[in-house]
DONU-155089 format. One record per atom (N, C-alpha, C): x, y, z; residue in one letter. Coordinates in pm, whole numbers, padded with zeros to 5 digits, always signed. Example, Ala and Ser with C-alpha at 12.3 -4.5 7.8 and 13.67 -1.06 7.14 Angstrom:
+01319-00569+00780A+01230-00450+00780A+01320-00330+00780A+01285-00225+00708S+01367-00106+00714S+01290+00003+00787S
% end
This chain:
-00928+00235+00825A-00819+00323+00786A-00842+00456+00852A-00818+00465+00976A-00850+00581+01055A-00795+00708+00993A-00681+00757+01041R-00629+00883+00993R-00554+00868+00863R-00520+00750+00826G-00445+00743+00702G-00421+00605+00649G-00305+00549+00682D-00248+00445+00599D-00300+00305+00624D-00302+00257+00747G-00324+00116+00772G-00451+00063+00711G-00442-00055+00652C-00558-00120+00593C-00665-00138+00698C-00796-00118+00668P-00900-00135+00767P-00904-00276+00822P-00853-00372+00748L-00853-00509+00798L-00761-00527+00917L-00681-00424+00949R-00594-00433+01066R-00676-00449+01193R-00803-00402+01190D-00888-00408+01308D-00978-00532+01308D-00971-00610+01201A-01057-00727+01190A-00987-00849+01249A-01003-00869+01378S-00929-00975+01447S-00967-01113+01397S-01084-01125+01331F-01123-01256+01279F-01038-01296+01160F-00965-01203+01102L-00879-01234+00988L-00735-01246+01032L-00707-01332+01131R-00570-01355+01171R-00494-01423+01060R-00377-01374+01023P-00301-01438+00916P-00268-01581+00951P-00289-01671+00856S-00264-01812+00883S-00128-01857+00830S-00074-01783+00733L+00052-01824+00673L+00149-01708+00670L+00272-01731+00710S+00377-01631+00699S+00445-01643+00563S+00493-01529+00510R+00564-01533+00384R+00710-01497+00409R+00768-01560+00512Q+00908-01536+00544Q+00997-01577+00427Q+01104-01500+00405G+01204-01541+00309G+01186-01490+00167G+01072-01419+00138Q+01058-01366+00004Q+01165-01259-00018Q+01215-01254-00138R+01320-01158-00168R+01275-01062-00277R+01309-00931-00266T+01289-00830-00373T+01278-00680-00338T+01203-00549-00392P+01209-00415-00453P+01208-00280-00377P+01207-00158-00414G+01218-00025-00352G+01174+00099-00428G+01212+00223-00394G+01158+00349-00445G+01246+00474-00460G+01226+00606-00412E+01297+00735-00442E+01270+00864-00363E+01328+00973-00387E+01329+01107-00331E+01288+01123-00185E+01359+01211-00121R+01344+01233+00022R+01212+01301+00054R+01140+01254+00159P+01012+01316+00194P+01031+01460+00242P+00926+01541+00228V+00942+01683+00258V+00853+01733+00371V+00786+01644+00443H+00702+01688+00553H+00785+01761+00657H+00739+01875+00704P+00820+01958+00792P+00827+01913+00937P+00727+01839+00982K+00723+01806+01124K+00786+01671+01152K+00851+01661+01267N+00905+01534+01313N+00852+01510+01454N+00759+01417+01466M+00695+01392+01595M+00704+01244+01627M+00816+01199+01681P+00832+01056+01709P+00728+01004+01808P+00692+00879+01792L+00606+00811+01888L+00689+00775+02010L+00626+00728+02118P+00701+00694+02240P+00818+00599+02218P+00806+00508+02119D+00916+00415+02095D+01022+00473+02002D+01006+00600+01964G+01106+00666+01881G+01083+00657+01731G+00982+00579+01687T+00953+00568+01545T+00856+00678+01503T+00838+00695+01372N+00754+00803+01321N+00606+00774+01329N+00528+00878+01353A+00383+00868+01347A+00340+00875+01200A+00211+00852+01174E+00160+00862+01037E+00187+01001+00981E+00226+01004+00854R+00250+01126+00779R+00371+01206+00828R+00449+01151+00917E+00565+01222+00971E+00695+01157+00927E+00797+01240+00906D+00929+01189+00871D+00993+01118+00990D+01075+01016+00964P+01153+00956+01073P+01249+01059+01132P+01267+01053+01262S+01359+01145+01329S+01444+01067+01428S+01578+01076+01416P+01654+01159+01321P+01640+01106+01179P+01681+01186+01080P+01669+01144+00939P+01736+01011+00913P+01681+00935+00820L+01734+00802+00788L+01870+00808+00720L+01886+00906+00631N+02009+00915+00550N+02030+00791+00465N+01920+00733+00415W+01931+00626+00317W+01958+00692+00182W+02075+00671+00127T+02113+00736+00002T+02136+00640-00114T+02131+00511-00086S+02149+00413-00193S+02087+00280-00151S+02075+00192-00246K+02020+00058-00220K+02105-00015-00118K+02234+00016-00113A+02325-00050-00019A+02290-00019+00127A+02215+00089+00149D+02176+00125+00286D+02060+00040+00336D+01991-00029+00247L+01872-00106+00283L+01911-00248+00324L+01995-00258+00426T+02044-00388+00472T+01948-00454+00569T+01947-00588+00570D+01863-00666+00662D+01720-00616+00660D+01666-00598+00542A+01532-00540+00527A+01421-00640+00561A+01322-00591+00633T+01204-00671+00666T+01080-00585+00649T+00981-00639+00579L+00851-00574+00566L+00753-00648+00654L+00695-00578+00751Y+00596-00635+00841Y+00457-00598+00790Y+00372-00699+00771G+00240-00670+00720G+00147-00787+00729G+00034-00776+00661I-00063-00885+00651I-00100-00900+00503I-00129-01022+00459P-00155-01047+00317P-00269-00964+00258P-00370-00930+00338A-00488-00862+00285A-00478-00711+00291A-00361-00656+00313S-00347-00512+00328S-00301-00445+00199S-00382-00357+00139P-00340-00285+00018P-00211-00205+00036P-00192-00130+00148P-00065-00057+00160P+00055-00149+00174P+00035-00266+00234C+00145-00364+00241C+00178-00416+00102C+00073-00441+00024A+00094-00489-00114A+00170-00385-00195A+00141-00258-00171K+00211-00151-00244K+00360-00153-00213K+00396-00158-00086I+00537-00157-00048I+00606-00284-00096I+00539-00398-00084E+00597-00524-00133E+00624-00515-00283E+00531-00456-00357F+00547-00442-00501F+00667-00353-00534F+00680-00241-00464I+00792-00150-00488I+00925-00219-00461I+00932-00289-00350L+01056-00359-00315L+01091-00463-00421L+00994-00535-00468K+01020-00637-00569K+01061-00574-00703K+00998-00466-00738Y+01030-00401-00865Y+01177-00360-00870Y+01227-00307-00758Y+01366-00263-00754Y+01463-00371-00707Y+01409-00492-00690D+01493-00606-00654D+01572-00580-00525D+01505-00528-00426V+01565-00509-00293V+01545-00636-00212V+01649-00702-00167P+01632-00823-00085P+01560-00789+00045P+01457-00864+00078F+01385-00840+00203F+01313-00967+00248F+01276-00966+00373T+01194-01073+00429T+01056-01017+00460T+00953-01092+00426Y+00815-01053+00459Y+00776-01124+00588Y+00745-01049+00691A+00706-01105+00820A+00561-01072+00848A+00476-01173+00851T+00336-01152+00883T+00321-01122+01031T+00253-01013+01063T+00235-00972+01201T+00089-00979+01239T+00061-01002+01365D-00078-01008+01411D-00143-00871+01395D-00269-00873+01354V-00343-00751+01330V-00357-00668+01457V-00318-00542+01449G-00338-00450+01560G-00242-00464+01677G-00138-00547+01663R-00047-00568+01776R+00090-00504+01757R+00118-00455+01638G+00250-00399+01614G+00352-00507+01590G+00475-00467+01557V+00578-00565+01524V+00642-00624+01649V+00618-00563+01765S+00668-00619+01890S+00582-00567+02005S+00601-00620+02123K+00522-00579+02239K+00545-00433+02275K+00661-00380+02239T+00694-00243+02274T+00665-00143+02162T+00609-00190+02051S+00581-00101+01938S+00469-00003+01970S+00491+00123+01940S+00387+00224+01958S+00292+00226+01839S+00342+00192+01722Y+00262+00193+01599Y+00197+00056+01583Y+00065+00052+01574K-00006-00075+01573K-00064-00112+01437K-00036-00032+01335K-00090-00061+01202K+00017-00126+01115K-00019-00152+00991V+00074-00204+00891V+00059-00120+00765V+00166-00111+00684P+00293-00181+00696P+00393-00108+00786P+00495-00183+00825V+00612-00129+00893V+00733-00185+00820V+00831-00101+00795F+00949-00144+00721F+01073-00120+00806F+01159-00220+00811K+01283-00210+00887K+01401-00238+00795K+01502-00150+00799A+01623-00170+00720A+01734-00084+00778A+01855-00132+00770G+01968-00055+00819G+01957-00019+00966G+01885-00101+01043G+01870-00075+01185G+01764+00028+01219G+01690+00077+01121R+01585+00177+01145R+01449+00122+01108R+01346+00173+01175I+01208+00131+01150I+01129+00251+01097I+01050+00227+00992V+00968+00332+00933V+00823+00283+00926V+00729+00368+00967N+00587+00337+00965N+00515+00416+00857N+00398+00365+00813D+00309+00434+00720D+00359+00417+00576D+00277+00358+00491S+00323+00323+00357S+00364+00444+00273S+00299+00559+00292S+00339+00677+00216S+00480+00722+00256S+00507+00722+00385V+00639+00761+00435V+00743+00657+00392V+00708+00529+00404I+00800+00423+00364I+00835+00436+00216I+00733+00457+00133A+00756+00468-00011A+00850+00584-00043A+00826+00699+00019K+00912+00816-00008K+01056+00790+00034K+01073+00723+00148C+01208+00693+00195C+01278+00594+00103C+01202+00496+00053L+01259+00400-00041L+01296+00468-00172L+01207+00552-00223F+01236+00622-00347F+01358+00712-00333F+01377+00770-00215A+01496+00853-00191A+01622+00768-00198A+01617+00650-00136A+01734+00562-00135A+01767+00510-00273A+01664+00496-00357L+01682+00433-00487L+01687+00533-00602L+01697+00661-00565A+01713+00768-00664A+01603+00767-00770A+01481+00744-00727A+01366+00748-00816A+01288+00877-00791A+01266+00956-00895K+01195+01082-00880K+01057+01060-00821K+01023+01139-00718C+00897+01119-00647C+00827+01252-00628C+00694+01252-00641D+00612+01368-00609D+00545+01338-00475D+00594+01397-00365P+00541+01365-00232P+00390+01387-00220P+00339+01494-00280A+00196+01523-00271A+00114+01416-00343A+00161+01371-00458L+00091+01267-00532L+00098+01135-00458L+00209+01107-00394E+00222+00985-00313E+00120+00987-00200E+00102+01103-00137D+00002+01114-00030D-00139+01094-00085D-00165+01146-00203T-00297+01129-00265T-00327+00982-00291T-00228+00910-00337I-00244+00766-00362I-00272+00691-00233I-00201+00728-00126T-00214+00657+00001T-00340+00695+00077T-00363+00824+00094Y-00471+00870+00181Y-00600+00902+00107Y-00595+00899-00027G-00715+00921-00106G-00755+00798-00184G-00675+00765-00287L-00707+00651-00373L-00729+00522-00295L-00632+00486-00213Q-00639+00358-00143Q-00765+00347-00057Q-00795+00454+00017V-00911+00452+00106V-01040+00447+00026V-01046+00522-00084A-01166+00520-00167A-01189+00382-00229A-01082+00316-00271L-01096+00181-00326L-01144+00083-00220L-01097+00100-00098E-01142+00013+00011E-01293+00027+00030E-01343+00150+00028V-01486+00173+00044V-01563+00105-00068V-01521+00128-00192E-01594+00077-00307E-01584-00075-00321E-01468-00130-00289C-01448-00274-00306C-01504-00356-00190C-01524-00292-00076F-01574-00365+00041F-01720-00333+00069F-01785-00260-00020E-01924-00220+00001E-02017-00340+00007E-01997-00436-00082K-02084-00554-00088K-02018-00672-00016K-02100-00744+00058G-02048-00859+00131G-01981-00961+00042G-02037-00984-00078A-01981-01082-00170A-01840-01041-00213A-01820-00911-00238D-01688-00863-00278D-01589-00871-00163D-01635-00838-00044F-01547-00844+00073F-01502-00988+00097F-01594-01082+00084K-01559-01223+00097K-01460-01266-00010K-01485-01225-00132K-01397-01260-00244K-01256-01209-00221K-01246-01087-00168F-01117-01028-00136F-01046-01110-00030F-01118-01146+00077A-01058-01222+00187A-01008-01358+00139A-01089-01426+00059V-01051-01559+00010V-00928-01549-00081V-00924-01448-00167A-00812-01431-00260A-00680-01409-00186A-00688-01357-00065H-00567-01329+00012H-00540-01434+00121H-00599-01552+00103G-00563-01664+00188G-00654-01697+00303G-00760-01617+00322Y-00853-01644+00432Y-00967-01731+00379Y-00934-01856+00351T-01027-01944+00280T-01156-01972+00356T-01152-01959+00488F-01274-01986+00566F-01386-01890+00527F-01350-01771+00474A-01450-01669+00444A-01548-01715+00337A-01507-01808+00251K-01597-01850+00143K-01718-01925+00195K-01710-01974+00319W-01822-02048+00376W-01921-01955+00446W-01888-01828+00457L-01976-01733+00523L-02083-01683+00426L-02206-01664+00474P-02308-01607+00386P-02274-01461+00354P-02324-01410+00242D-02289-01276+00198D-02324-01169+00300D-02434-01186+00373F-02473-01081+00467F-02371-01068+00580F-02297-01176+00611V-02194-01167+00713V-02080-01079+00663V-02045-01095+00534G-01941-01011+00477G-01981-00865+00481G-02108-00837+00455T-02156-00700+00460T-02147-00645+00602T-02185-00727+00699Y-02182-00685+00839Y-02039-00657+00885Y-01945-00738+00840M-01806-00723+00882M-01731-00620+00798M-01789-00580+00686S-01720-00489+00597S-01692-00355+00664S-01571-00301+00643P-01536-00172+00703P-01578-00052+00619P-01647-00075+00506A-01677+00034+00413A-01749+00151+00478A-01855+00123+00550E-01932+00232+00611E-01852+00303+00719E-01774+00226+00794M-01690+00285+00898M-01590+00383+00836M-01530+00343+00725I-01432+00429+00658I-01500+00555+00607I-01617+00538+00548R-01688+00653+00492R-01722+00755+00600R-01761+00709+00717K-01795+00801+00826K-01672+00875+00877K-01558+00808+00876K-01435+00871+00923K-01375+00966+00820K-01418+00949+00695H-01363+01031+00587H-01476+01092+00504H-01551+01183+00562P-01664+01242+00488P-01619+01320+00365P-01493+01360+00362E-01440+01436+00249E-01394+01347+00135E-01401+01215+00153L-01348+01122+00054L-01421+01133-00079L-01344+01138-00185K-01402+01146-00319K-01411+01005-00379K-01489+00987-00486P-01490+00858-00556P-01349+00827-00604P-01313+00700-00607S-01177+00662-00645S-01140+00713-00784S-01238+00719-00874A-01210+00764-01011A-01157+00907-01014A-01198+00990-00918E-01150+01128-00915E-01000+01133-00886E-00954+01046-00797Y-00810+01039-00771Y-00737+00982-00893Y-00803+00890-00961G-00743+00833-01081G-00727+00936-01191G-00826+01021-01208K-00819+01126-01309K-00709+01226-01274K-00693+01255-01146E-00587+01345-01102E-00450+01286-01138E-00437+01156-01116F-00312+01088-01151F-00289+01092-01302F-00394+01068-01379L-00383+01065-01524L-00337+01200-01579L-00389+01308-01523T-00351+01441-01571T-00206+01475-01534T-00151+01402-01436A-00011+01426-01396A+00087+01359-01492A+00037+01272-01581I+00123+01207-01679I+00146+01303-01796I+00270+01325-01831E+00303+01416-01940E+00240+01369-02070E+00172+01457-02141P+00110+01418-02268P+00210+01351-02362P+00167+01241-02421G+00252+01169-02514G+00343+01066-02449G+00346+01066-02315K+00430+00969-02244K+00343+00854-02193K+00397+00732-02193P+00317+00617-02149P+00300+00605-01998P+00391+00668-01923F+00388+00655-01778F+00409+00790-01710F+00375+00796-01583W+00407+00916-01505W+00558+00938-01504W+00631+00829-01502G+00776+00837-01502G+00836+00868-01638G+00753+00884-01739G+00803+00913-01874G+00796+00790-01963G+00911+00746-02011D+00916+00629-02098D+00919+00498-02021D+00939+00505-01891A+00940+00387-01805A+00864+00419-01677A+00811+00317-01608P+00737+00343-01485P+00821+00420-01383P+00758+00519-01320G+00824+00597-01216G+00760+00571-01081G+00796+00651-00983A+00750+00630-00846A+00598+00626-00834A+00531+00725-00892A+00385+00731-00881A+00319+00614-00953A+00374+00573-01067D+00321+00456-01139D+00328+00332-01050D+00441+00314-00985L+00461+00196-00902L+00371+00196-00780L+00355+00311-00717S+00269+00319-00599S+00123+00297-00635S+00081+00357-00746Y-00059+00342-00790Y-00087+00197-00828Y-00001+00141-00913Y-00020+00003-00957Y-00008-00094-00840Y+00089-00069-00752G+00107-00155-00636G-00015-00157-00545G-00078-00041-00529T-00201-00034-00449T-00311-00116-00513T-00320-00109-00645L-00425-00182-00716L-00407-00333-00709L-00283-00380-00691T-00259-00525-00696T-00342-00602-00594T-00361-00545-00476A-00437-00615-00373A-00582-00637-00414A-00639-00540-00485F-00779-00550-00528F-00792-00631-00657F-00697-00614-00748M-00704-00685-00874M-00677-00834-00856M-00598-00869-00755K-00572-01010-00725K-00702-01083-00698K-00799-01011-00639A-00929-01071-00608A-01028-01057-00724A-00982-00995-00835D-01066-00979-00954D-01197-00909-00919D-01188-00801-00843L-01307-00730-00797L-01360-00635-00903L-01490-00642-00927A-01554-00557-01027A-01536-00408-00996A-01547-00364-00869P-01528-00221-00842P-01389-00171-00879P-01287-00256-00866A-01152-00215-00903A-01141-00198-01054A-01203-00288-01128K-01204-00275-01274K-01284-00153-01318K-01395-00127-01246A-01477-00011-01278A-01399+00118-01252A-01314+00115-01150H-01230+00231-01120H-01141+00265-01239H-01075+00166-01295L-00986+00188-01408L-01062+00244-01528L-01179+00191-01552E-01261+00237-01664E-01305+00381-01644E-01357+00412-01525A-01409+00546-01498A-01299+00652-01496A-01179+00612-01454A-01067+00706-01446A-00993+00720-01578A-01027+00635-01675G-00958+00640-01804G-00819+00580-01798G-00800+00484-01709L-00666+00428-01685L-00646+00287-01741L-00739+00237-01819N-00725+00101-01870N-00599+00083-01954N-00570+00178-02041E-00451+00165-02126E-00323+00176-02043E-00323+00270-01948W-00206+00282-01860W-00185+00152-01782W-00293+00093-01731Y-00283-00030-01653Y-00227-00143-01739Y-00271-00151-01863A-00221-00255-01955A-00071-00234-01981A-00030-00109-01997R+00113-00081-02018R+00195-00119-01895R+00142-00089-01777M+00212-00124-01654M+00224-00275-01640M+00117-00345-01668T+00118-00491-01657T+00223-00551-01750T+00237-00493-01867A+00336-00541-01963A+00479-00503-01922A+00492-00393-01848A+00624-00340-01815A+00688-00404-01693A+00606-00456-01601V+00662-00510-01477V+00683-00661-01490V+00789-00714-01430P+00812-00859-01433P+00697-00935-01369P+00671-01054-01419T+00560-01135-01366T+00575-01158-01217T+00695-01186-01172T+00717-01213-01028T+00691-01089-00945T+00712-00971-01004T+00684-00846-00933T+00535-00827-00921T+00461-00854-01026A+00316-00834-01027A+00245-00927-00930A+00311-01034-00889E+00249-01129-00798E+00269-01091-00652E+00273-00963-00623A+00292-00915-00484A+00173-00957-00400A
% end
C-alpha cells in the first residue's frame, strides 16, 4: 500500500485471481469530496487522493449507470466499496482484474479498486467512496474517510499480515486455496507487513484509528450516522469485512482494543446478510 489506497496484495503476482465475480448486483455512498487539487493521470483519470477532473456531477443514484467495480477478492479497499454499493442496492458488476495491470492496457492507474459508472472512471477507494456518498446523499466526513482509508486500513494490513499463518488464512478465505499447502514461513516471507511499515513510519496502531472513530460518534447514538449507519460506519465496517471474513485474531483484537465490539455488533445486526457477505 504505497502512498495510499491499493491493497498490498496488488503487488503479489502469485495471487492471481482464479475466479471472476461478474454479475453481482448491489450498493453506494454520499457528499462531494473537498480535495482542492485536480491532477489527472495521463489517461485522464484521477490520481490517488485527487478529485476526478472534470467533476463527476453525480447527484443521484440514477447517475450511477452501467456501474462496474474492478478489483481483486483479497483487497480490503475493494471489499469496502463492494460493501457500500451493496448496502445502497446500487446495481453493479464486479470485474476481477489482474494484479498490477490496471483495468485495461491503457490505464495509468495500476491499483485497485477502480469504479466506473455513467461513462466515468474513478480511482482510489477513499475518492470512490466520497463520490458515491455524494451521489447517494449520505452525509460524509472527508477527513474521517481518509483516516479510514490511509490509516486504519493500512494499520490492519500490517497487524493482520504480520504472521505467516494469518497471511495464509487470509489468502485461503478469499479463494486462494493453494496457500493452505504452503508452510507458515513462506507466508511470513511473502507477507507485505514489513514493507508497509517501512513505507509508513508514521503509522499508528490500528486501535488508535478506531478510538478516533469512536470519539466521532455522538454520545448516546448507536452509530456515527446517528440512529442508523452513516457513511463512516459503512466505510469502517466495509474495510473490516475483508479481515473478519478470514476470522483473523488481530482484527478481533483491534475491535477489543478500540472499544468497538458493541458498535460492531450493532452494525452486524443493522446490515442485510447479503450485504455483509461482501
